[in-house]
N, C-alpha and C positions, 0 to 999 in steps of 0.2 A: 393077466387082465388085462381088459380094456374099456374106459370107465370114456363116461361124456354127461356133461352137465344137462338138464334139459330143462327148462324154465317155460312156464306158462302164466298168460297174462290174457284177463278178461275184458272186453274193448270200455271203453267209457261209456258212459250215461248217457239216455237221448233220454229225449222226451217220451217218447213211449217205454221204455224203462221206466222213467219216473211215477205212469200215471196208470203202467202196472197191465199195458196191451202188450198182447202175444204178438211181436216181430217175426219169428220165424225165418224165411227166405222168402215170401212174396213182397216186404216191405222193405223199400230202404230210405233209411235217415239221417241226419245228420247227428254230431253229437251235441248236448245241451253245452249249455256255457258251465254250469259245475262238470259236464264231461269231461271237457276239453280244460278245465285247472288237473281234474285228477290224472288224465295222461299227461301233463304237463310236471306234474309232483312225479309221478312211474319213470318217466325221460331223466328227469333232475337224481332220482333215486340210483340208477341205471348209468348212468352218465360217462363213471370210470369203469362200465364193464364192454371186456370186448367177444360180440358172439362171434361165429363163426358160420351159422347159418342163421337164416330168418323165414317164416314161414304165418302165413295168415290165411284167413279166410278168401273164398276167392270173390265174395257177390260184390262186385264194383260193379256196378250200372253208371252211377254221375261220380263220377273221381273224386270230384269238390265237395261231395256230400259226405259219400259213404264215410259208414262209423267205425267200420273196419281198417279202413284208406288211413281216417285220421289218425285214430287209434295206435297201429304203428309206423307212421311218420313222425307224429306227435312224440314218440318216444326215442326215437331213430335221431331227431333231429337237436334232441340235447346231448346226445353221443358224440364222446371226445374218438372214436375209433369209427364208427360204422356209419355215419350219416350218408354215406354213397353208397354205401352195399345194395348190392338187389334182396326185392323180396319177392320171394317166392308164392305168389298165390295157389291154396291147393282146393280143392272142389271138397276133399274129404275134413275139412275143418270148418264146411259152414253149419252153422244152427241148426239145428231139427226143423224140418219141414212140418207144419203144424197141420197145415190142409182147411178148411173153412172157418177153424176160429183164429186163423190169422187174419189181425187187424183189430182183435176182440179182447175181451176183458180176460184175466182170470178166471173172475169169480164166472164168468160163463161157460170157459171150462168146465171146472169145478160141477158148476149144474149139471152139462152133457155128460160125464160119468157117474155121477149121482144117480141122473135117470138109465143110462144103461145099468144100474148097478157094478158099476165099477171102483177100484181105487183110484184117484187122481193122480196119483204121482206114474200111475200104468198103463193107464185110460190111451186110446189111438183113436183119437176124430176122424170122422171121413175124410179122406184126402191125407191124410198124412203119413209123414214115416213111422212105423213100430221102432221099440229100441233098441231090439236087436237086428234091425237095419241101419239104423243110425250106428251100435256099437260096432258093426262089419263094418263100416267105412272107417273109423275111428283109429280101427285093431288095423285097418291096411295100411291108414298112415304111420303108425308108431314102426310098423312091421318094415317099411320102407325107409324109413329115416334109421332105423339100427344098420339095416343092411347097408344104407349110404354111408353113414359113420365108419362101419367096420371095414367097409372098401379102402376110404381115404384113407383112414388109417394105417391099412397093411403096406398102401399104396406108397407112403409118407414112411415105414418103418424100409420099403424093398431100398427108396430111392437116397433119403435120408435118413441112415438109421442116428440112434441115438441123440438127435435135437431137439425133445422134447419139453417144451418150456412150462413152466408151472404160474406164468402171467395170468392165466387165466382160473387157475384154482384162487392166487390171491387177492381177485379182481372180486370173486365171488365172497370171501372167507372176509374182505373188507366190513359188507351189508349183510351177511348171514351171519347168524341166526341172530333177527328183532323179534321182540314178542311174545307174547307166551304160545303161539302153536307152530316154531318154528325147535328144532335141536336145540340141544344144550350147545355143543358142538359142530362145526360143520362136515368134518370126516375126522371119525373117530379111533380111526383106522391110518396110523402113523406111517406105515408103511405101504400104505395103498401106490399104484401106479397114479403117472398125472392123468389129467383129462386131457384126450386129444378134441375135444370140439364142447364147442358152450352154443346151445340151439336155444331160439325164443322161437314161441309159438304166441301167434294173439288168436285168441277164438273165442269161443263163446259159453254158455256159462251150460246149458243143456248137455252141448259135445264135450266139454272140458268133463261136466259131471260124469257121464257113461265112461268115458278113457278111464276115469280115474276109480271108478269101481272094477272094468276090470285089470286095474293097477293093481288093486288090495285084494280084488276075488281069485283070479285067474293066475297070476304072477303073485299073489304073497308077498306084498310092497310093505316094507319095513315101516314104522312109525313112529317120530319123535314117541319119548316117553309123557311127553305133555297133551300128545293129540289122540282124543277117540276114535273110536270107528264113527261116531256121530258125526264130528268134528272133520274130521273125512269125504265124506260124504255129502255136504252142508253146500248149497247154491254158494257160488264165487260173489263175492261183491262185485261193484263196478271196477277195474283196473285191481283186482285183488290179485296176486302173486302166488304163484306154486311152484316150487325148485324140488327137483328130484335126481338123485343119481343114478341111473344108469350101467352096471356094470356086467361084462362078458367074460365069462370064463373060458379058458378053451373046454373045447369037447361037452359044453353043455348047449344045448340048442336054444333054452329061454332064458332072457340077462332075471341077475336081481335086481331089484331095484329100490333105492333109498328115498326114502322124502325126509326132505331136508326141514321145508314147511309149506304151510298149506294155507292158501286164501291172506294170506300179507297184508296188509291192510296201513301198514307203522308210515308208510309212504303219505297219507291222506291225514295225517294228524295234525288238528289247529287248519285245516282248510275250512273256511265256511262254504256253507251248501248255497249257492244262487235257487232263488225262487223266482 
């Protein structure tokens, strides 16, 4: 069996998030003051975790202002091991394109959906991506990631057999689980093979929600006993953390997925929001 850890973090808060304005792909925005605090807290939470791969959305038009850039690098600058790691920016991790409602309030999107006689959660405004289009690209990213990890693990085994280290698993076990939405144990199978990679992905709420639904519906992701399906499919808070263990067994085409925690926000406890 080949196993790797996959951690998702939603970007920090922006002014538009706070004001319930739809950003989509057409509006670049800096983190708010609260967003910078959230990212710093997430960085401290992960400061002793060694990541092997780091990915983020590629919507960076002005790097000094982009909240994607600010979030991923704000996390890494607190990290003991990953300060100088290269971040791979990937278009498949972009927020959903919302067409004509980008820059407008969620209330306006609700009104458009109602006028069209459709559900708000599945409505596609003019010029927007459909949910199926978003699913196709996030699924493509996940399959690409799995193939990358499996290829690298196979190469390491060929050239350096028997050199696996449990440092990645230990560093994760030191901080997970926390909070009510986590599994009681990081890994209930004491005989499991060690992790071959530890991947960090910084992305967006709609993009992550659709990918997580794919995990649950298509790949039958196993959930912690404390986590309901409605919790699993809820929108992540800013800098919410979700951790999965991806398992590949020999001769099986699809992986099995274990959710360790979903939308964790314990790192934000005690943080005062800036108005």
